[in-house]
Every structure is written in C-alpha cells, then in structure tokens.
DOVEX-806494 format. One line per 8 residues: number of its first residue (from 0); their letters; for each residue z, x, y of C-alpha. Coordinates in nm, 2 decimals, m for minus. Layout:
N
NUM) A) Z,X,Y | ...
This chain:
320
0) MLIVSRRD) m0.11,1.60,0.13 | 0.03,1.77,m0.18 | 0.31,1.54,m0.29 | 0.59,1.67,m0.52 | 0.93,1.52,m0.61 | 1.24,1.69,m0.46 | 1.36,1.76,m0.81 | 1.04,1.94,m0.91
8) LAANLAAY) 1.03,2.13,m0.58 | 1.39,2.25,m0.63 | 1.32,2.35,m0.99 | 1.01,2.55,m0.90 | 1.18,2.72,m0.61 | 1.47,2.84,m0.84 | 1.21,2.96,m1.09 | 1.04,3.17,m0.82
16) GESEASAR) 1.37,3.33,m0.73 | 1.43,3.11,m0.42 | 1.78,2.98,m0.52 | 1.90,2.93,m0.16 | 1.59,2.73,m0.07 | 1.62,2.53,m0.39 | 1.98,2.43,m0.30 | 1.87,2.30,0.04
24) VAGMSEEE) 1.59,2.07,m0.08 | 1.81,1.77,m0.14 | 1.93,1.79,0.22 | 1.58,1.81,0.38 | 1.48,1.52,0.61 | 1.18,1.30,0.53 | 1.00,1.47,0.82 | 1.06,1.81,0.67
32) INRVYEIG) 0.95,1.70,0.33 | 0.63,1.55,0.48 | 0.56,1.89,0.65 | 0.61,2.06,0.31 | 0.34,1.82,0.17 | 0.10,1.90,0.45 | 0.15,2.28,0.44 | 0.14,2.28,0.06
40) YRHALSGE) m0.19,2.10,0.07 | m0.34,2.37,0.29 | m0.21,2.64,0.05 | m0.36,2.45,m0.24 | m0.70,2.43,m0.07 | m0.69,2.81,m0.03 | m0.66,2.85,m0.41 | m0.29,2.87,m0.47
48) HLGKASCM) m0.14,2.72,m0.78 | 0.00,2.38,m0.69 | 0.36,2.46,m0.78 | 0.35,2.79,m0.59 | 0.17,2.62,m0.29 | 0.46,2.37,m0.26 | 0.72,2.64,m0.28 | 0.55,2.86,m0.02
56) AAVEVLEG) 0.54,2.55,0.21 | 0.91,2.47,0.15 | 1.02,2.83,0.24 | 0.81,2.81,0.56 | 0.96,2.48,0.66 | 1.32,2.59,0.58 | 1.29,2.93,0.74 | 1.05,2.86,1.02
64) APRLLRRQ) 0.79,3.12,0.92 | 0.56,3.18,0.62 | 0.63,3.46,0.37 | 0.56,3.56,0.01 | 0.79,3.42,m0.25 | 1.04,3.65,m0.41 | 0.86,3.63,m0.74 | 0.49,3.60,m0.83
72) RRVWTDVP) 0.58,3.43,m1.16 | 0.83,3.17,m1.25 | 1.14,3.25,m1.46 | 1.26,2.92,m1.60 | 1.58,3.06,m1.74 | 1.71,3.09,m1.38 | 1.67,2.72,m1.31 | 1.99,2.51,m1.32
80) AALLEPDP) 2.00,2.29,m1.63 | 2.03,1.97,m1.42 | 1.69,2.04,m1.26 | 1.53,2.08,m1.60 | 1.64,1.73,m1.72 | 1.35,1.48,m1.72 | 1.33,1.27,m1.40 | 1.47,0.92,m1.49
88) RLLDAYRW) 1.19,0.76,m1.28 | 0.93,0.95,m1.49 | 1.09,0.84,m1.81 | 1.09,0.48,m1.68 | 0.72,0.51,m1.60 | 0.65,0.64,m1.96 | 0.83,0.34,m2.11 | 0.64,0.10,m1.88
96) FELYAGGE) 0.31,0.24,m1.99 | 0.41,0.22,m2.36 | 0.47,m0.15,m2.32 | 0.10,m0.21,m2.27 | m0.04,0.06,m2.50 | m0.02,m0.10,m2.84 | m0.32,m0.20,m3.05 | m0.68,m0.09,m3.03
104) PVDKRTIF) m0.80,0.10,m2.71 | m0.95,m0.12,m2.45 | m1.18,m0.03,m2.16 | m1.20,m0.16,m1.80 | m1.47,m0.42,m1.88 | m1.26,m0.57,m2.17 | m0.95,m0.58,m1.95 | m1.12,m0.75,m1.66
112) EAFSSSLA) m1.29,m1.00,m1.89 | m0.96,m1.09,m2.05 | m0.78,m1.12,m1.72 | m1.05,m1.33,m1.56 | m1.07,m1.56,m1.86 | m0.70,m1.61,m1.86 | m0.68,m1.69,m1.49 | m0.98,m1.92,m1.46
120) PTLPGFRY) m0.80,m2.24,m1.57 | m0.52,m2.16,m1.32 | m0.76,m2.14,m1.03 | m0.96,m2.46,m1.00 | m1.21,m2.44,m0.72 | m1.23,m2.06,m0.74 | m1.53,m1.88,m0.87 | m1.51,m1.55,m1.04
128) YKTFGHFR) m1.75,m1.28,m0.92 | m1.78,m1.02,m1.19 | m1.95,m0.76,m0.96 | m1.66,m0.76,m0.72 | m1.38,m0.82,m0.98 | m1.24,m1.11,m0.78 | m1.20,m1.49,m0.76 | m1.32,m1.65,m0.44
136) DVFEHGTS) m1.27,m2.00,m0.30 | m1.44,m2.11,0.02 | m1.25,m2.36,0.24 | m1.35,m2.52,0.57 | m1.27,m2.22,0.79 | m1.29,m1.92,0.56 | m1.24,m1.78,0.21 | m0.95,m1.71,m0.02
144) YIGFERGN) m0.95,m1.42,m0.25 | m0.76,m1.30,m0.56 | m0.90,m0.98,m0.70 | m0.84,m0.70,m0.95 | m0.82,m0.33,m0.87 | m0.77,m0.06,m1.13 | m0.67,0.30,m1.06 | m0.50,0.56,m1.28
152) GVVSLRFG) m0.51,0.32,m1.57 | m0.31,0.05,m1.38 | m0.45,m0.29,m1.29 | m0.32,m0.44,m0.96 | m0.40,m0.75,m0.76 | m0.50,m0.79,m0.40 | m0.49,m1.14,m0.27 | m0.55,m1.28,0.08
160) VTHSEVER) m0.76,m1.47,0.32 | m1.05,m1.42,0.56 | m1.01,m1.69,0.83 | m1.35,m1.71,1.00 | m1.22,m1.87,1.32 | m0.95,m1.60,1.36 | m1.20,m1.33,1.28 | m1.45,m1.47,1.54
168) VRQRLFEG) m1.18,m1.46,1.81 | m1.07,m1.11,1.70 | m1.42,m0.97,1.72 | m1.46,m1.13,2.07 | m1.14,m0.99,2.20 | m1.11,m0.63,2.07 | m1.31,m0.32,2.07 | m1.43,m0.18,1.74
176) VSASTYPQ) m1.39,m0.50,1.54 | m1.71,m0.60,1.37 | m1.81,m0.85,1.11 | m1.81,m0.73,0.75 | m2.07,m0.83,0.49 | m1.85,m0.70,0.21 | m1.65,m0.99,0.06 | m1.28,m0.91,0.09
184) PRTISKYT) m0.97,m1.06,0.26 | m0.99,m0.94,0.62 | m0.73,m1.16,0.81 | m0.43,m1.12,0.59 | m0.37,m0.96,0.25 | m0.11,m0.84,0.01 | m0.15,m0.56,m0.25 | 0.08,m0.58,m0.56
192) PNMGPDSP) 0.18,m0.21,m0.58 | 0.38,m0.29,m0.27 | 0.59,m0.55,m0.46 | 0.84,m0.52,m0.74 | 1.21,m0.49,m0.82 | 1.27,m0.20,m0.59 | 1.04,m0.31,m0.30 | 1.23,m0.34,0.03
200) HWPYPSRP) 0.95,m0.56,0.16 | 0.87,m0.81,m0.11 | 1.11,m0.80,m0.42 | 0.98,m0.94,m0.74 | 1.16,m0.94,m1.08 | 0.90,m0.73,m1.25 | 0.62,m0.49,m1.15 | 0.31,m0.70,m1.07
208) QWPVSGSE) 0.09,m0.43,m1.21 | m0.03,m0.37,m1.56 | m0.10,m0.03,m1.71 | m0.30,m0.17,m2.00 | m0.45,0.07,m2.25 | m0.44,m0.12,m2.58 | m0.53,m0.47,m2.71 | m0.17,m0.56,m2.78
216) GLARACPE) m0.07,m0.46,m2.43 | m0.36,m0.67,m2.29 | m0.23,m0.97,m2.48 | 0.11,m0.91,m2.33 | m0.02,m0.87,m1.98 | m0.24,m1.18,m1.96 | 0.04,m1.44,m1.95 | 0.24,m1.22,m1.71
224) MVAFVQNV) m0.05,m1.21,m1.47 | m0.11,m1.58,m1.50 | 0.25,m1.65,m1.41 | 0.24,m1.42,m1.11 | m0.08,m1.58,m0.98 | 0.05,m1.93,m1.03 | 0.39,m1.86,m0.86 | 0.29,m1.61,m0.59
232) ALPYVIDH) m0.07,m1.53,m0.53 | m0.22,m1.88,m0.54 | 0.04,m2.04,m0.31 | m0.01,m1.74,m0.07 | m0.38,m1.77,m0.04 | m0.36,m2.15,0.00 | m0.08,m2.14,0.26 | m0.25,m1.87,0.47
240) RDPERIRD) m0.56,m2.09,0.53 | m0.35,m2.21,0.82 | m0.37,m1.98,1.13 | m0.01,m2.07,1.23 | 0.11,m1.96,0.88 | m0.08,m1.63,0.92 | 0.10,m1.57,1.25 | 0.44,m1.66,1.11
248) TLVNHPGE) 0.40,m1.41,0.82 | 0.27,m1.12,1.04 | 0.55,m1.17,1.30 | 0.85,m1.28,1.10 | 0.78,m1.15,0.75 | 0.58,m0.83,0.81 | 0.65,m0.70,0.46 | 0.45,m0.99,0.31
256) ADPLLGAQ) 0.12,m0.86,0.45 | m0.03,m0.51,0.43 | m0.23,m0.35,0.71 | m0.60,m0.40,0.64 | m0.77,m0.23,0.94 | m0.51,0.02,1.07 | m0.15,m0.01,1.19 | m0.25,m0.24,1.49
264) SGAQTVFA) m0.45,m0.49,1.28 | m0.14,m0.72,1.25 | m0.09,m0.74,1.62 | m0.47,m0.80,1.68 | m0.47,m1.08,1.43 | m0.16,m1.24,1.59 | m0.31,m1.22,1.94 | m0.63,m1.37,1.80
272) VDSLLRER) m0.43,m1.66,1.65 | m0.25,m1.71,1.98 | m0.58,m1.73,2.16 | m0.74,m1.96,1.90 | m0.45,m2.20,1.91 | m0.43,m2.18,2.29 | m0.06,m2.08,2.29 | m0.01,m1.85,2.59
280) RWLESDYV) 0.37,m1.85,2.55 | 0.32,m1.71,2.19 | 0.10,m1.43,2.33 | 0.38,m1.32,2.56 | 0.66,m1.33,2.31 | 0.44,m1.17,2.04 | 0.36,m0.88,2.27 | 0.73,m0.82,2.33
288) HFKARYAG) 0.79,m0.84,1.95 | 0.52,m0.59,1.86 | 0.61,m0.35,2.14 | 0.96,m0.32,2.00 | 0.82,m0.28,1.64 | 0.57,m0.01,1.75 | 0.84,0.19,1.94 | 0.86,0.44,1.65
296) YVASSREA) 0.49,0.45,1.58 | 0.26,0.74,1.69 | 0.13,0.73,2.04 | m0.22,0.62,1.95 | m0.09,0.30,1.79 | 0.13,0.22,2.09 | m0.17,0.28,2.32 | m0.39,0.05,2.10
304) LERDYRAA) m0.13,m0.22,2.13 | m0.13,m0.20,2.51 | m0.51,m0.20,2.51 | m0.53,m0.50,2.28 | m0.27,m0.70,2.48 | m0.46,m0.64,2.80 | m0.78,m0.76,2.63 | m0.61,m1.08,2.52
312) VEFWDAAS) m0.46,m1.14,2.87 | m0.81,m1.09,3.03 | m0.95,m1.34,2.79 | m0.69,m1.60,2.90 | m0.75,m1.52,3.26 | m1.12,m1.56,3.23 | m1.09,m1.89,3.04 | m0.84,m2.04,3.29
C-alpha cells in the first residue's frame, strides 16, 4: 500500500487543483483511506509520482471513477496555509531522533554490542547469540527470548516464549503448523513498536524503541533499555513459561501479545493450551470468546477459527 497522511493528501490535492476533494479528506472513513492507499500503490507501480498517485486514488475513491487530475503540476500557492504547517507528529519524531543523535556516529554492530553488554548482567541464565541478535534462556519446557530488531535506524525489542509442549499439541491439532528450526518466540510474543504512551493495547510511559545514531545517544539509550527489560520484558518471558498464563494473556489481555503466525494463531495457541491442560470447559468458552472477537474479521479468518475448533473437538472425542 502507498500510505500517506491525511494532511499531506489534502495539501497535494489542493496543489493539483482539486480543492473540493482536498476539503473532503478529513471526513473520509478508514475504509476509504485504505482504498486510497491500495489504488495509489497501483498507480505508483505504473510509474506515477507518489504524490500524484495518491491524489488520483483519492479522486477515484471520492467520485467513484478514475479521471485525470485538473493539473499536471502542483501549485503550492493554492494550498491553504494550515495544510502547509509542519505535522506536529512529524516534528515530535524529529525531536525524538535528535535525543539519540549526539556524539560520534555509530553503526549497527556497535549499537548491538553496547546493548547486549548492558543487558547481560540483568539477564542471569540467558545467553546472548550474536548471530541472531537475541538473548535466549532454555527452561524445562521451552525457551525464552529477548531480542533486538533494527529498521529505519530504530532499535526495537521482541520478547516472548516458545513453549515446546504447547507447540507440540498445536502441530498435532492443526493443519499447516510445522516445527521451525529458526530460533524465535513462536508461542507468544510482544514487539515494542506496539507499545508506548499512545498505545491502546499496552501503554508505556516512553517509547520502548531507540533511534540511536550517535555515541551520546547510545549512552542515553542503554540504561533506558535495561530498565525496560528489567521491569517489562524479563517478567513477561518468565511468567509466560506457564501455559495457563499464556492462555490468560491471549484471551483476557489480547493487546499484550502480537500475532505471530496469522490472525488465528492466538486461538490456535489457546485451543492447544486447553488440550494440553485437559480443560474441556475452557475449550468451549474460549471458542465462544474468539467467535465473538473474530466477528469483524475477514471471512477466511472466521473460517479458519471454525476449522481449528472442529480439529480441537475431534482431538478430544478421539482421546475420550
């Protein structure tokens, strides 16, 4: 998809002479905006300039049919002054990046070495695997992970658990679930870009991500990451060694886990825990719970839920 902010879309429409469409952007539904993203992407693939591609898409969505824009070139003097003001969110992002930019430039290797060295004393029993950029601790029934991921200059954390017994049952119950040789959390996991002050799922006082680009910024980020791991990530990966805790999070606190293997992965994991712990009453109530949650999902996800529930019931019937 070709994603653009509403402000930028409205400004570009006005510059292309589409003042009426520009005024309607703020009132577009999320569904309409997503269609603009999709159609704009197709225009961009055909060679259109990104700004023009988005505007052509917006006109098509708003009017119901494609057409050429009123201008071939943008005239910025026609854009309302309010649309030319810097986006406050963009300015906030610039300030955030500046916090971690001081000092000498640092590369990914230096950043990961500093983070891993700072975290090691906080993670007794964990071993750092440089190749994978993560800490790993093997317990009786699986492995806990806390790992680094870096994209667009920002370091994030992914932390979670692979519970071998839950995964064994899940592979036995459901089609298309196979064992993975790549070491990563497969049973339950959380990714820090989905956390922060504005997160509706897991609020956190600061952004648990670090756009480090300088040595002074790295020195600032290390104690912040250590505090986050001590207070959040480490308790999470220890608590979720318990299958019952995994189920509780996926059912009652869905924002505290991210889908790992598709939208239905949470339901599959819960059904697997119910089967592992021999709790048939949980299976029935969990099915009702996920059926209500999936009511607004696409048809394929709802169908997968029904298929997975039937597989779990057949497993119980065969075992009884």
